[in-house]
C-alpha positions as CSV (number, residue, x, y, z in Angstrom):
1,M,-51.8,-65.2,15.2
2,S,-52.2,-61.4,15.1
3,A,-51.6,-59.5,11.9
4,P,-48.3,-57.5,11.9
5,E,-48.6,-53.8,12.5
6,P,-48.4,-51.7,9.3
7,R,-45.2,-49.7,8.7
8,P,-45.6,-46.0,8.9
9,P,-45.6,-44.4,5.5
10,T,-42.3,-42.9,4.3
11,P,-42.5,-39.1,4.4
12,L,-43.0,-37.6,0.9
13,W,-40.0,-35.3,1.3
14,R,-37.5,-38.1,2.0
15,R,-35.6,-39.5,-1.0
16,P,-35.5,-43.4,-1.1
17,P,-32.0,-44.5,-0.2
18,G,-31.4,-46.6,-3.3
19,R,-28.8,-49.4,-3.6
20,L,-25.9,-47.2,-2.3
21,G,-28.0,-45.3,0.3
22,A,-26.7,-47.4,3.2
23,Y,-23.1,-46.5,2.4
24,A,-23.4,-42.9,1.0
25,P,-26.5,-41.1,2.4
26,W,-27.6,-38.2,0.2
27,P,-26.9,-35.5,2.8
28,L,-23.3,-36.8,3.1
29,V,-22.9,-36.8,-0.7
30,G,-24.1,-33.2,-0.9
31,V,-21.6,-32.1,1.7
32,V,-18.8,-33.8,0.0
33,A,-19.7,-32.3,-3.4
34,F,-19.9,-28.8,-1.8
35,L,-16.4,-29.3,-0.3
36,I,-15.0,-30.4,-3.6
37,V,-16.4,-27.2,-5.2
38,L,-14.8,-25.1,-2.5
39,I,-11.4,-26.8,-2.9
40,V,-11.4,-26.4,-6.7
41,F,-12.6,-22.8,-6.9
42,T,-11.5,-21.1,-3.6
43,P,-7.8,-20.6,-4.7
44,Q,-9.0,-18.6,-7.7
45,L,-11.5,-16.6,-5.7
46,V,-8.9,-15.7,-3.1
47,S,-6.2,-14.7,-5.7
48,N,-8.6,-12.4,-7.5
49,S,-10.3,-10.9,-4.4
50,R,-7.3,-8.7,-3.7
51,Q,-7.1,-7.5,-7.3
52,P,-10.5,-6.5,-8.5
53,T,-11.1,-4.9,-11.9
54,P,-10.6,-1.1,-11.8
55,G,-13.4,0.7,-10.0
56,I,-14.2,2.5,-6.9
57,L,-11.9,0.4,-4.7
58,T,-8.9,1.0,-7.0
59,Q,-9.5,4.7,-7.2
60,A,-6.3,6.5,-6.1
61,E,-6.4,9.5,-3.7
62,L,-4.0,12.0,-2.2
63,V,-4.4,12.7,1.5
64,V,-3.0,15.9,2.9
65,D,-2.4,16.5,6.5
66,K,-0.9,19.3,8.6
67,I,-0.8,20.4,12.2
68,A,-1.6,24.1,12.9
69,F,1.5,26.3,12.9
70,N,3.8,23.4,12.1
71,S,5.9,23.7,9.0
72,T,5.6,20.0,8.0
73,F,3.2,18.8,5.3
74,H,2.3,15.1,5.4
75,F,1.3,13.4,2.1
76,Y,-0.3,10.0,1.5
77,V,-1.1,8.4,-1.8
78,W,-3.1,5.2,-1.6
79,A,-6.4,3.6,-2.8
80,L,-9.9,4.0,-1.5
81,G,-9.8,0.2,-1.0
82,E,-7.5,-0.5,1.9
83,T,-5.7,-3.5,0.4
84,I,-5.2,-2.4,-3.2
85,R,-1.7,-2.9,-4.5
86,Y,-0.4,-0.6,-7.2
87,S,2.2,-1.8,-9.7
88,S,3.8,1.7,-9.4
89,I,3.3,5.0,-7.6
90,D,5.5,8.0,-8.7
91,I,5.4,11.4,-7.0
92,G,7.4,14.3,-8.3
93,V,8.0,17.2,-5.9
94,A,8.7,20.8,-6.9
95,T,9.6,23.6,-4.5
96,A,10.8,27.2,-4.5
97,F,8.6,28.3,-7.4
98,G,7.6,31.7,-6.0
99,W,3.9,31.1,-5.5
100,A,2.2,32.6,-2.5
101,G,-1.3,31.3,-3.0
102,S,-2.6,34.1,-5.3
103,G,-2.7,34.0,-9.1
104,S,-2.0,30.9,-11.2
105,V,0.9,28.6,-10.8
106,N,3.2,28.5,-13.8
107,W,3.1,24.7,-14.1
108,S,5.4,24.6,-17.2
109,S,8.2,26.1,-15.3
110,L,8.2,23.8,-12.3
111,N,11.3,21.7,-11.7
112,W,10.3,18.2,-10.3
113,S,13.6,17.9,-8.5
114,R,12.7,15.1,-6.1
115,W,10.9,11.9,-6.7
116,Y,9.3,9.3,-4.4
117,N,8.7,6.0,-6.2
118,G,7.3,2.7,-5.2
119,S,6.7,-0.6,-7.1
120,E,4.1,-3.2,-6.1
121,V,3.1,-1.1,-3.0
122,L,-0.1,-0.2,-1.2
123,S,1.0,3.4,-0.7
124,V,3.7,6.0,-0.8
125,I,3.9,8.3,2.2
126,F,6.3,11.2,2.8
127,A,6.6,14.6,4.6
128,D,7.9,17.9,3.4
129,T,8.6,21.3,5.0
130,A,8.8,23.3,1.7
131,N,6.2,26.2,1.3
132,P,4.9,26.3,-1.4
133,V,5.2,22.7,-2.6
134,A,3.7,21.0,-5.7
135,L,3.1,17.4,-6.4
136,N,3.0,15.5,-9.7
137,I,1.4,12.1,-9.1
138,T,1.0,9.0,-11.3
139,A,-0.4,5.7,-9.9
140,H,-0.8,2.6,-12.0
141,Y,-3.1,-0.2,-11.0
142,L,-2.7,-3.6,-12.7
143,A,-5.3,-6.4,-12.4
144,P,-5.1,-9.9,-14.0
145,S,-7.3,-8.7,-16.9
146,A,-7.3,-4.8,-16.8
147,S,-5.3,-1.8,-15.7
148,A,-5.9,1.8,-14.8
149,W,-3.8,5.0,-14.6
150,Y,-4.5,7.8,-12.0
151,V,-2.8,11.2,-12.2
152,G,-2.9,14.5,-10.6
153,M,-0.9,17.7,-10.1
154,V,-1.6,19.9,-7.0
155,A,0.2,22.9,-5.5
156,F,-0.1,23.8,-1.8
157,Y,0.8,27.0,0.1
158,D,0.4,27.5,3.8
159,S,-0.7,31.0,4.8
160,S,-0.5,31.6,8.5
161,S,-0.7,34.5,10.9
162,K,0.2,33.7,14.5
163,S,-0.8,37.1,15.6
164,S,-4.4,36.5,14.5
165,G,-4.2,32.8,15.3
166,S,-5.4,31.8,11.8
167,E,-3.9,29.5,9.3
168,S,-5.1,28.5,5.8
169,L,-4.0,25.9,3.3
170,I,-4.3,27.3,-0.2
171,M,-4.5,24.8,-3.1
172,Q,-4.5,24.8,-6.9
173,A,-4.9,21.9,-9.3
174,G,-2.7,21.5,-12.3
175,P,-3.5,21.2,-15.9
176,S,-3.9,17.4,-15.9
177,G,-7.6,17.9,-15.4
178,G,-10.2,16.0,-13.4
179,V,-8.7,16.8,-9.9
180,A,-11.0,18.9,-7.8
181,V,-9.6,20.8,-4.8
182,P,-11.0,23.6,-2.7
183,S,-9.3,26.9,-3.2
184,S,-8.6,27.2,0.6
185,V,-9.3,25.4,3.9
186,S,-8.6,26.4,7.4
187,V,-5.9,24.3,9.1
188,S,-7.7,22.6,11.9
189,N,-8.7,19.1,13.1
190,D,-12.1,19.8,11.6
191,T,-10.8,20.3,8.0
192,L,-7.7,18.1,7.9
193,P,-6.8,15.5,6.8
194,L,-8.1,16.4,3.3
195,D,-8.9,13.7,0.7
196,I,-8.3,14.6,-2.9
197,L,-9.3,12.1,-5.6
198,L,-6.8,11.7,-8.5
199,S,-8.0,11.8,-12.1
200,Y,-8.6,8.5,-14.0
201,A,-6.4,8.7,-17.1
202,G,-7.5,5.5,-18.9
203,S,-6.1,2.0,-19.2
204,G,-3.6,2.3,-22.0
205,S,0.0,3.5,-22.0
206,Q,1.3,5.8,-19.3
207,P,-0.2,9.3,-19.7
């Protein structure tokens, strides 16, 4: 009788199956454990992914747009992150305050006669034909464990001359501080829309 052929050695990288190996191979156990982790933690990850802590994504901005020799301003207030929901956005509008782009705006005398308000919104968008026009903006972001206030006051005046074919948008930031605007830009597709970052005003009570 010939001797039985020797069994090939078990590769060193393979784990012995053990007593339950025939019923629950280790690769299958690993996959099941991974799925359990996903089931337990994924709802929390999804719920928080849309509400990050205050930072660059929650930074509020004002976008200004205007077509040349058209009397309508278009204003957009939203976040740098496209899917950031604010607990509130409030925009006061002042008009007819006798400013023609030169000198300083008398901010203390402005009458915020109209307001655009939104609660639990991604943005507030509106149009206005007044010239000049000033905006008083407050946006509040609320995350599960933090919050942030963003503010800004900006005045706009459209200076145009159809005879020369030129048009400029003149701007001035208000006393709230932290909002940087150019003094003037030409109205064209190369310069507009214009993005203006609002000022971060802390995480406490409403400024």
